[in-house]
N, C-alpha and C positions, 0 to 999 in steps of 0.2 A: 503493501499499500505505500509508503512513506518513498520506496527505491526512486521513482519517477520526479516524485516533487525534490527530493535532495538532489539526482543531477540534474533538472530544470534550475534549482539554485545555484548549484557550482557553475554551472554556465553562465548563469546573469552574472555572476561574480567575477567569473576570467574575463567576460566581454566586458564589465565595467572596468577592471584593470588594465584592459589593453588600450582602453579611450584615455585614462587618465596623464595628462603631461606632466609628467615631474620635472620637467624643466625647470619649472615656477619655484617648487620646491628646493630642487639644488643651488638653486640663484639665491632664495632664501636662506637655504642654512651655510650655505659658502660664505655670504657676505657678511653674514654677524657672527662668523666665526673668523673670518679674517681682517673686519672690521675689530673687531677686541684686539687681535694680536698687532695690528697696526697702532691702536691706538696703546696696547700696552707698551710697546716699544718707543713709541715717543714720549711717554708718560717719563720712562726711565733717563730720557734725554732733557724732561723738565719742559716740554713741549707740550700744550693741550691738546688734548685726547682726540679732539672734533679732528684736527689736522690728522692725524692716522686715520680715521674714517674714510676723510675724502682722499687723502693719497691712495688708501686701497683701491677706491672706485676707479681711481683715473688707471691704475696699473692694468685693471681687469677691466675696464670699459672700452669706451669711442676711442680712447688716446694711447689706449696701451696693448693688451693680448686681446680684448675682444670676445671674453667670457661672457659679457652682458652686452648684448646688440640693442640698437634703438627701439626693436620691436619688443625685447623686452623689459625695458624701461617702459615702455606705451602699454605693456599689458598688467604694469605695477601701479598705472596709473592713482588706480582708486585708493593704493595702501599711502599714495604719497600725502594724497588729501588727506586721509585720515592721520597720519604725522603732523601735517601741519595744523590739522585740528587740533590737536593735543598740545603743541607747541603755543599755539594760541590762547587754548584754554588755561592754561600755566603762568603763560606770562601776564595773561589778565588776572589772576590769582594774585600776583603781587604789586594791582595797582590799588594801592587803598585810598581812600576817600581823603585821610587825614594828611598825608603826601598832598594830595592834588590843591588842599585848603592852604596847606603852607607855603609849595613850593609852585602852585601851579603857574604864576606868574613868571618866573624862572623857567619850567619847562616849555613854555608856549613862546618865551623869547628864543631860547636855546634851538628848539624844534625848528622853527623861520630861519634862524640864522643858518644853521648847518644845512637843512635841505636847501632852501634857494640858493646858499654859497654853493652848494655841487651844480643846483640846475643851471645857474646862470655861468660859471667858470665852464664846466665840461659842454655847454651848449654853443658857447663862443667858441670854443678850441675846435670842437668838431666842424662847425661852421667853416670857419676859415679854412679847414683840410679840405673840405668837400668843395668848396668853391672854388679851391686850386683845382681840383682835379676835374670838376665837372664844367666850370664856369658858367652855374646855374645857379644864382642868388635864391631862386626858390627851393631848388633841391637843398641847396647847401643849409638854409636856415630849418626847412623840416627835420632833416636829420640832425641839425644842430639841438634844435627844440624835442625829440623824442628821445635823443641820447641822452641829454639834461635831465629832460622828466625821469629817465631808469634810473638816471644817478643819483636821485635823491632818497632813493629808499636804501633801508640798511637790515641786514640780515637778522631778524632777531633770535633764528634757532642756534647758530653756531656764537651769538655774542652770549645770550643767556646760557648756552651748554658752560660756556668757560667761567660765568660766575658761579655757575653750581659748581662745577669740578672745585673751585677752589676755594667755596664757601664765602664767598665774598659778602660784605655787609657795611653799609654806611650811605653816608649821604652821596658819594659818587656812583654806587651802585644802584642806590635809588633813581638817580636822576638817569643814570643809562638805562635801566629798565623801563623807565616811563618813555624816553623819546624811543628806543626802536621799537616798543608797543605802538606810537601813535606815529612814528615814521610812514607806517602802512597807507594810514587814511591823507597824508600831504602826497605821499607819492602816485597813488589814486587819482588826487587831484590835480597834480601837474601832468598828468600822462593824461589823461580825458581832456583836460584843455589842450595839451602839447600836440595829441595826434588829432583832435578835430585842426587845428591851425595849420599842422603839415597837410591834411587833406586840400584845406583851401588853398592853400601857398602850391601845391602842386595839380592844381586844376581840378581836384574831386569834388563829392558834393557834402554838405553838412554846413552846419553855423556853430558860432561859439555858445551862442545862448542855448542851442540845442547839447551839446556837452556840459555847460554847466548844469542844466536840469538832468540829464543823465548820473552824471557824477553826483550830484545831493541827492536824487534818489536810490542810488546804490548805497551810498554813504546812510542813510537814513533807514533803509532796508536792512541794511545789516546789524546796526544798533538796534534795533525792534525786535528784530528776529531773536539777534542773543538776547535782550531782555526778556523776553516772553518768556524763552526757554531756561533763564535763570529762574525765575518765578515758578516754573515747572519742578525744576532741580531740587529748590529749596522745601516746596511741600513733599516732594519722594522723602529728602534728608531727614525731613521731621516726622514722618511715620516709619521709615526703614532706620534700624539703630545697628543694625551691623556692619561693619567695614566691609566685609568683602561684598556684600549685597549692595550697598550705596555704592559701590564701585561699579559694579556691574550696570546698575542705574545710569550711573554717569557714561559712560562709555556707550551704552545703549542710544539714551540722548544727543551725545555727539555726534553718533552717527546719522541719526535721523538729521539731528541738525547740518550737518556737512551736506549730507543729499540734498538738503531742501536749497541750500547757499550755491550749490552747482546748477541746480536745475533752473533757480532764478539768476545766475550769472551776476551772483553778490560774491565780493571778495572770502572766501575762508578764516582766513587767520580772523580779520575783522570782525567777524560775526562771532565766533569761537571767545577771542579774546573779550569781548562786550558780556557775553556768557558769564566768564570766570570773573570778569570785574564786579559785575553786579552780584554775583554771587558770593563773594569775598567781602562786600561792603553791606548785603543785608543779612547774611547769614553767617559773621564773620568765626564764631568758634565751630559751630557745626561743621563749615566746609573747612575749616583747618587740617582735619584729618582726611579729610577726601582729597584734597590737593597733593598731600604727604604720600597717601597711595598710589595715586595718578602718575606721582612721581617717579617712583619705585617700578612701577610699573611698565614705563616708559622707554626705558632702558633699550631694550633689546629694538625697541620700533625708532629710536633716536638714532641708533649704531645702522640700519637698514638705511633710512632715510638718507644720512651725511654720504653713506656708501653707493647708492643711488645717484645722486646729486652730483657727486665726483664720476660716476659711469657715464653719464649722460653728455659732459663737457668736450665734444669732439671741436676740435679748432682746425684739423688738418686741410693744408689746401686754401690757406689764406691770404689773399696778396699781399704784398708789402705794405702798400697804404693803407690795408684795414690795419695792421700791425701800428703805425704812427697812431693810426686815429685809439687803438686801443693803448698804449703805454700815456698818450695824451688824456687821453681817460683817466688812467689810476691817477695820473698827476694831478691834473685837474680835479676829480673827483675828491681826494686824501686832501689836497689842498683848501678846497671849499669849505669841506666839514670841519675840519680844522679851524679855521679862521672863522666860519661862521658861528661857532659852537662857544669859541672865545668870545664873539664880540657878544653874543646873547647871553653870556655867562657876565661878562663886564657888566652892560647895561643896567641888567636886574640885580648885580652885586650879587652874585651866588660868591659861594665858599670859595676860597682859593685852589682846593683840589679841584673842584669842578671846573673851574676857569681853565686850570693847566691842565689837566689829562683826561675829560672827555670824549673832545677830539678822538684821540688813540682809540675809544674804543667804537668807532664807528663806521671804521675800515669794512667790515665783513658785509658781503653783499651775496644773495643767494636766490632761493624759489622766488621769492616775489620779484626781481629783477628779470629771470628768466622767465616767468608769465607772461610778464608785461612786454618781453621783447617776442613773446611767439604770438601775442594779442597784437600786437603792431606789425606783425608780419603780413597778418590778414588784410588790414585794415591798407597796408603799402606796400604789398606784394607786387604789384604790376609797376610801380614807377621804377625803372631800370636807373642805374646808376652807371654803370659801364654797359658796355655790349653784352657780356655775360654773366653780369651779377645785378640781380633786384635789389633796393631799396632793403625791401621786408629781410631779405637771406642775410645782407652786408649787417641789421641789427641783430640778427640772431647769434651770427658766427661772433661780432665783437663784442656781444655782451656775454656770450661764451666763454670767452678769452678774457673778459674782464673779470668774470667773475673767478674764474680759475683761479687769476693772480690774486685778488686783492683776498679770497678764501685763503689762499697759504700767509697772508702776512697779517691778515684781520683776526685771528685766535692771539697771534703773539701778544700783536699790541692790545689788545682787551688786557690781557693777563700784565702788561706790561704796566697799562694804566692802575689797575688795583695794587700793581705792587708797588709803585712809586707813591700811590695814597694812602698806602697803609690798612688796607681795607679784606689783603687777602687773610683766611681763617678766622674771620669774626663772626659768621653766619653761624654759631652754635645754637645748637638747639635742645632741648630738654632731653631728648633721645640719647643725643651725642655724650651729654654730660653723666646720664644713668648707665651708658655703656661703657664708661671709663672709668668707672666706681666698682668698688667689692663692697661687701655688707660692713666690712670694718669702720668704712670711710664713714656710715651714717649711724652707726648705732649705738646707742647710748650704754655707755660702760657702767655708770652710778648706779648698780642694778639692785633691787629690793627682791630679797625671797620671802616665803612663806612657806615655816618649819610645818611638816605633814602633821605634826599633833598637837598644831597652836590652835584654841578654841574659836571658833568663828566673831566671837563677839569683839576679838582681839584683832583678827582679820579682817574685820571691817573697818578698823580705825586705819588700817593701812591702805585702802582704798580712798578713806576722806583726807588724810594726809598726803599722797602722792597724786602723781597726773596719771598713770595708767590706768587701763582699765583689763588687764590682765598682768596676772603675776606667776611666776614658776612657784610650784610648790616642793620642796626638797626634803629629803631622808636624812637624820645625822650626820650623814656621810658627806653631805651638800649635793647630792645628786639627784637630777631633777625626776621626779615620781607622777607628775603630774601638771597641769593648769590650773590656775582658780581665778574666775574671772567675773565680771559686776554680773552678768546673766546668772552664774552657779547662785550668788547672793539674792536675786530677786526671784528666784525660783520657789525661796522657802521663805520669803520676806514676812508672808502672813501668820507664821508660825515663830515670832521674835523667841517663845521661851526656850526652843531648842537650841537658840545659838550659844546657850550656856555648858550644852552637854555635846553637842556636835562640833566635831573638830575638822580644820581643812581636807583631811585625807577621805571625809566622808562625804562631800560634796563635788572635788575637784573632780575635772574630766582628765582623760590620757590625753598627751600631748600629740596632736595631731600634726603638727608639723614643725620641726625645727631645722636651724643652719648653723652654717659656721662661719668664722669672720670672713673665709676666702671666699666666699659664695661669690658668684658675680650677682651683683645686684637687679638688674634687669631678669634673671630667672626667677628670684626671689619675689619680684613684685609681680610678677605674672603669676606664678602660685599663688600669692595671698589674696589676686584678684579672684583667681578661679575660687578657691577656697571659700572667698568671702571673710577675710580676716585681716583685721587692723593692725594688731601688734602680733609680735610672734618671737619668742626665744631664742638667743643664740649661744651656741655652747662650744666648748673648747675643740681643738682641731684634733687633738689627743685624745679624749676622752668626753665621748658625744655624752655624756650624762651629766656636766658639770657646767652649770652657765655663768657667763661672763657678760650679758649684756640683753636687752630686750631691743628689735628694730620695731619702730611706730611709724607706720606709712604714712601719714598725717604731715610728720615730721618731715620726714624723707622728701615730701614734697616741697614744703617749706624750702628746705636745702637746696636741695635741685633747682629751685627758680632761684634763689640769692646766688647761686653757682653761675646759674645760664647766664645773668645780665652782668657778673664778674668778667667772664672769660668776653663778653660782646664788646667791654669796653676795649677801645684804643691803647 
């Protein structure tokens, strides 16, 4: 009876396995492992790990061995959008409302300074080269405007990755996070206006007013969609209290949000960044754990994203004049961003470290610039710069080459900026402190024990005179034989007469859990949480029955808070 069914089922399985494309799985595994090995190598050289990911991508991608080709990158495009969505969400989580209230004027001035500085300087340099090449003022200005608009974008992914890797914290880190997050909106605005102007100059259709309207609708759509999603996620977090389920709900909502943004032609990073920003400001405590879990979850996604970013950078067979544009683009963009950031910070009287070093953190260029160049190729693909090269193709190749260069120099300069400002290693969390401590670092050694034959009436006085709710009960050899808690006394509170003839050993409970001074604090706190214990006896390393202290969870939390604050100070 079952034999035909089993045979049919096996045939279906075999047919399915034959049709599965294992190439994608190989690329995923190979990229993650290769990226991690590259990152480890670069970290040993004290170079940011993100550079290792990108270099591995270059080696195995279009510019190297071509293990990953363009069709593979296209097939993994949905994953790239997912990675950008997580990046935007985590970047938005760092945009606190109090920082904008305090530094909003400075952020605005710096943003406009560095963005417009790169836009104008790159635009002018590229336009001059193109005019010398084509002798056509319209094509020259159009090319300069588009390159300038793309140059204003800063890659938040690699910048933030360096800040997280080196645990940076301070006013420079706060300013840098805000600027790279808001750069997307400015770059999109300049790009929308720039491409419309380029189309008009080169004889295409369109108008500046239409461009302004389209940019406004795109920005408002991204903010509105992200804000609505944040309210939905807030509701979920208030109903779901398990961290793992909260993370699963957040990932599912992110995927839906990303798909809606793509279908509506809205910027993914800006949309998910709004989600993270609104969420962290309306439910700061509940969202803090979610952001930490998401950051831990995102590690392999980050690795794969940057490896693929390096793999798709194909810059072979570029003409010499385009390489000249690339070099001038990098110089002009770097100079414009550094000068503009300095001027914006100086005008608003920003902190000295912001004025001096913020510009160093704005060199990185990545997914946003590549995406804008691809969009520009669609709008300007029919305009010929030379007999064999269209303007759209020139923009894609040029931006890919500049992205390669600035991605190699960008992460190290971010590290240099936070190093010079003294902000490396200051982003200490409570978890970091707990992980670094043993029980011996926080236990109270001024221990009070209760003899097993002590009357309850006298033992009760110990609870009145001391602060603890739990005390070790010891025998005449000072060996722990049990625990007397306030709850034990409450259980016989109605029978006060019995307190004169009952002794501690009559109502004590067995020792449920004990620790030694060398026990890792993290493991002990996790065990206390599972067993719902607030205080726990600490015994000698060599003698597990001899009490040497008490661990009070409430006091530990206070000590951790103080130590975290101390370590975060410059």
